[in-house]
DSSP file (Angstrom, degrees, kcal/mol; ACC not computed):
  #  RESIDUE AA STRUCTURE BP1 BP2  ACC     N-H-->O    O-->H-N    N-H-->O    O-->H-N    TCO  KAPPA ALPHA  PHI   PSI    X-CA   Y-CA   Z-CA
    1    1 A M     >        0   0    0      0, 0.0     4,-1.9     0, 0.0     5,-0.2   0.000 360.0 360.0 360.0 -45.5   17.7  -50.1    2.6
    2    2 A K  H  >  +     0   0    0      1,-0.2     4,-2.3     2,-0.2     5,-0.2   0.932 360.0  47.7 -62.9 -46.7   15.4  -49.8    5.6
    3    3 A K  H  > S+     0   0    0      1,-0.2     4,-2.7     2,-0.2    -1,-0.2   0.892 111.2  50.4 -63.5 -39.8   12.6  -48.0    3.6
    4    4 A S  H  > S+     0   0    0      2,-0.2     4,-2.0     1,-0.2    -1,-0.2   0.851 109.8  51.4 -69.9 -30.8   12.8  -50.6    0.8
    5    5 A L  H  X S+     0   0    0     -4,-1.9     4,-2.4     2,-0.2    -1,-0.2   0.923 111.5  47.2 -65.4 -45.6   12.5  -53.4    3.4
    6    6 A I  H  X S+     0   0    0     -4,-2.3     4,-2.6     1,-0.2    -2,-0.2   0.915 111.9  50.1 -65.0 -42.4    9.4  -51.8    4.9
    7    7 A A  H  X S+     0   0    0     -4,-2.7     4,-2.4     1,-0.2    -1,-0.2   0.892 110.4  50.6 -62.1 -39.7    7.9  -51.3    1.4
    8    8 A L  H  X S+     0   0    0     -4,-2.0     4,-1.7     2,-0.2    -1,-0.2   0.926 110.9  48.0 -65.7 -44.4    8.5  -54.9    0.6
    9    9 A A  H  X S+     0   0    0     -4,-2.4     4,-1.7     1,-0.2    -2,-0.2   0.924 112.5  49.0 -62.5 -41.8    6.9  -56.0    3.8
   10   10 A L  H  X S+     0   0    0     -4,-2.6     4,-0.9     1,-0.2    -1,-0.2   0.877 107.7  54.6 -65.8 -36.7    3.9  -53.7    3.1
   11   11 A S  H  < S+     0   0    0     -4,-2.4    -1,-0.2     1,-0.2    -2,-0.2   0.837 109.2  48.9 -68.6 -29.6    3.5  -55.0   -0.5
   12   12 A V  H  < S+     0   0    0     -4,-1.7    -1,-0.2     1,-0.2    -2,-0.2   0.864 114.5  44.5 -75.8 -33.3    3.3  -58.6    0.9
   13   13 A L  H >X S+     0   0    0     -4,-1.7     4,-1.8     1,-0.2     3,-1.1   0.529  85.9 102.2 -82.7  -6.1    0.8  -57.6    3.4
   14   14 A K  T 3< S+     0   0    0     -4,-0.9     3,-0.2     1,-0.3    -1,-0.2   0.845  74.7  54.1 -49.8 -45.9   -1.2  -55.5    0.9
   15   15 A P  T 34 S+     0   0    0      0, 0.0    -1,-0.3     0, 0.0    -2,-0.1   0.864 115.3  40.8 -61.2 -32.4   -4.0  -58.1    0.3
   16   16 A Q  T <4 S+     0   0    0     -3,-1.1    -2,-0.2     1,-0.2    -3,-0.1   0.760 119.4  45.1 -86.3 -22.6   -4.8  -58.3    4.0
   17   17 A M    ><  +     0   0    0     -4,-1.8     3,-1.2    -3,-0.2    -1,-0.2  -0.816  60.6 174.3-124.2  89.1   -4.4  -54.5    4.7
   18   18 A P  T 3   +     0   0    0      0, 0.0    -1,-0.1     0, 0.0    -4,-0.1   0.605  69.6  75.4 -75.0  -9.9   -6.2  -52.4    2.0
   19   19 A E  T 3  S+     0   0    0      2,-0.0     2,-0.5    -5,-0.0    -5,-0.1   0.660  80.4  81.3 -78.0 -11.5   -5.6  -49.1    3.8
   20   20 A F    <   -     0   0    0     -3,-1.2     2,-0.6    -6,-0.2    -3,-0.1  -0.815  67.1-163.2 -91.9 129.4   -1.9  -49.1    2.7
   21   21 A E        -     0   0    0     -2,-0.5     2,-0.7     2,-0.0   -10,-0.1  -0.951   5.1-153.9-116.4 119.0   -1.5  -47.9   -0.8
   22   22 A I        +     0   0    0     -2,-0.6    -2,-0.0   -12,-0.1   -15,-0.0  -0.812  30.7 149.3 -94.7 115.1    1.8  -48.7   -2.5
   23   23 A K        -     0   0    0     -2,-0.7     3,-0.1     3,-0.0    -2,-0.0  -0.971  49.3 -91.6-143.9 156.5    2.7  -46.2   -5.3
   24   24 A P        -     0   0    0      0, 0.0     2,-0.1     0, 0.0     0, 0.0  -0.326  50.4-101.7 -69.2 148.3    5.9  -44.7   -6.8
   25   25 A A        -     0   0    0      1,-0.1     2,-0.1     2,-0.1     5,-0.0  -0.379  38.0-110.1 -67.2 147.2    7.2  -41.5   -5.3
   26   26 A S    >>  -     0   0    0      1,-0.1     3,-1.2    -3,-0.1     4,-0.9  -0.345  30.1-106.5 -75.1 163.7    6.6  -38.3   -7.1
   27   27 A I  G >4 S+     0   0    0      1,-0.3     3,-0.6     2,-0.2    -1,-0.1   0.833 117.4  59.7 -61.7 -34.8    9.5  -36.5   -8.8
   28   28 A G  G 34 S+     0   0    0      1,-0.2    -1,-0.3     3,-0.0    10,-0.0   0.758 104.1  50.5 -65.0 -26.5    9.5  -33.7   -6.1
   29   29 A Y  G <4 S+     0   0    0     -3,-1.2    -1,-0.2     2,-0.1     2,-0.2   0.632  81.2 111.0 -91.2 -14.2   10.1  -36.3   -3.3
   30   30 A L  S << S-     0   0    0     -4,-0.9     2,-0.5    -3,-0.6    -3,-0.0  -0.440  70.7-127.1 -65.9 129.4   13.1  -38.0   -4.9
   31   31 A K        -     0   0    0     -2,-0.2     2,-0.1     1,-0.0    -1,-0.1  -0.621  26.4-166.9 -81.3 122.2   16.2  -37.2   -3.0
   32   32 A Q        -     0   0    0     -2,-0.5     6,-0.0     1,-0.2    -1,-0.0  -0.420  43.2 -63.5 -95.2 179.7   19.1  -35.8   -5.1
   33   33 A H    >   -     0   0    0     -2,-0.1     3,-1.6     1,-0.1    -1,-0.2  -0.374  49.6-119.6 -59.4 139.8   22.7  -35.4   -4.0
   34   34 A P  T 3  S+     0   0    0      0, 0.0    -1,-0.1     0, 0.0    -2,-0.1   0.798 114.2  56.8 -55.7 -29.0   22.9  -32.9   -1.0
   35   35 A S  T 3  S+     0   0    0      2,-0.1     2,-0.3     0, 0.0    -2,-0.1   0.706  91.6  87.7 -80.3 -14.8   25.2  -30.6   -3.2
   36   36 A M    <   -     0   0    0     -3,-1.6     2,-0.5     1,-0.0    -4,-0.1  -0.638  68.4-151.1 -78.8 134.8   22.5  -30.4   -5.8
   37   37 A R    >   -     0   0    0     -2,-0.3     3,-1.0     3,-0.1     2,-0.2  -0.918  17.4-119.9-111.9 134.2   20.0  -27.7   -5.4
   38   38 A L  T 3  S+     0   0    0     -2,-0.5     3,-0.1     1,-0.2   -10,-0.0  -0.428  87.8   8.3 -75.6 141.0   16.4  -28.1   -6.8
   39   39 A G  T 3  S+     0   0    0      1,-0.2     2,-0.3    -2,-0.2    -1,-0.2   0.702  91.4 131.2  67.8  20.9   15.1  -25.7   -9.4
   40   40 A K    <   -     0   0    0     -3,-1.0    -1,-0.2     1,-0.0    -3,-0.1  -0.836  54.6-121.2-105.4 148.0   18.3  -23.8  -10.0
   41   41 A S     >  -     0   0    0     -2,-0.3     4,-1.9     1,-0.1     5,-0.1  -0.286  22.5-113.1 -79.4 167.5   19.6  -23.2  -13.4
   42   42 A G  H  > S+     0   0    0      2,-0.2     4,-2.2     1,-0.2     5,-0.1   0.806 116.5  56.7 -68.8 -27.5   23.0  -24.3  -14.7
   43   43 A V  H  > S+     0   0    0      2,-0.2     4,-2.3     1,-0.2    -1,-0.2   0.950 108.6  46.6 -68.3 -46.8   24.3  -20.7  -14.9
   44   44 A A  H  > S+     0   0    0      1,-0.2     4,-2.4     2,-0.2    -2,-0.2   0.886 113.2  49.9 -61.0 -39.9   23.5  -20.2  -11.2
   45   45 A A  H  X S+     0   0    0     -4,-1.9     4,-2.4     2,-0.2    -1,-0.2   0.903 110.5  48.9 -64.9 -43.2   25.1  -23.5  -10.3
   46   46 A A  H  X S+     0   0    0     -4,-2.2     4,-2.3     2,-0.2    -2,-0.2   0.876 110.7  50.9 -66.9 -38.0   28.2  -22.6  -12.3
   47   47 A K  H  X S+     0   0    0     -4,-2.3     4,-2.3     2,-0.2    -2,-0.2   0.914 111.5  48.7 -62.6 -46.1   28.4  -19.1  -10.5
   48   48 A R  H  X S+     0   0    0     -4,-2.4     4,-2.5     1,-0.2    -2,-0.2   0.920 111.1  49.4 -63.8 -43.1   28.2  -20.9   -7.2
   49   49 A A  H  X S+     0   0    0     -4,-2.4     4,-2.6     1,-0.2    -2,-0.2   0.912 110.3  51.2 -63.7 -43.2   30.9  -23.3   -8.1
   50   50 A A  H  X S+     0   0    0     -4,-2.3     4,-2.3     1,-0.2    -1,-0.2   0.895 111.0  47.7 -61.8 -42.1   33.1  -20.5   -9.3
   51   51 A R  H  X S+     0   0    0     -4,-2.3     4,-2.6     2,-0.2    -1,-0.2   0.895 110.3  52.2 -66.8 -37.8   32.7  -18.6   -6.0
   52   52 A K  H  X S+     0   0    0     -4,-2.5     4,-1.0     2,-0.2    -2,-0.2   0.921 111.4  46.3 -66.2 -40.8   33.3  -21.8   -4.0
   53   53 A R  H  X S+     0   0    0     -4,-2.6     4,-0.7     1,-0.2     3,-0.4   0.909 112.8  51.3 -62.7 -40.1   36.6  -22.4   -5.9
   54   54 A K  H >< S+     0   0    0     -4,-2.3     3,-0.9     1,-0.2    -2,-0.2   0.912 108.1  51.0 -63.8 -40.8   37.6  -18.8   -5.5
   55   55 A N  H 3< S+     0   0    0     -4,-2.6    -1,-0.2     1,-0.2    -2,-0.2   0.708  99.9  65.4 -71.0 -18.7   36.9  -18.9   -1.7
   56   56 A R  H 3<        0   0    0     -4,-1.0    -1,-0.2    -3,-0.4    -2,-0.2   0.773 360.0 360.0 -73.5 -23.6   39.1  -22.0   -1.3
   57   57 A R    <<        0   0    0     -3,-0.9    -1,-0.2    -4,-0.7    -2,-0.2   0.515 360.0 360.0 -75.2 360.0   42.2  -20.1   -2.3
């Protein structure tokens, strides 16, 4: 919410302040859910989930 509000304010001020460049975030910077790990295969994720379930018992 806070970041989107700042981005909105900067976009309004853009004509007066040319040093700010508004552009969409690259895919690498997009935040996923904390339980998701970047660059891991589905097999590795399934193995991790199985170990997690096994350790809960």
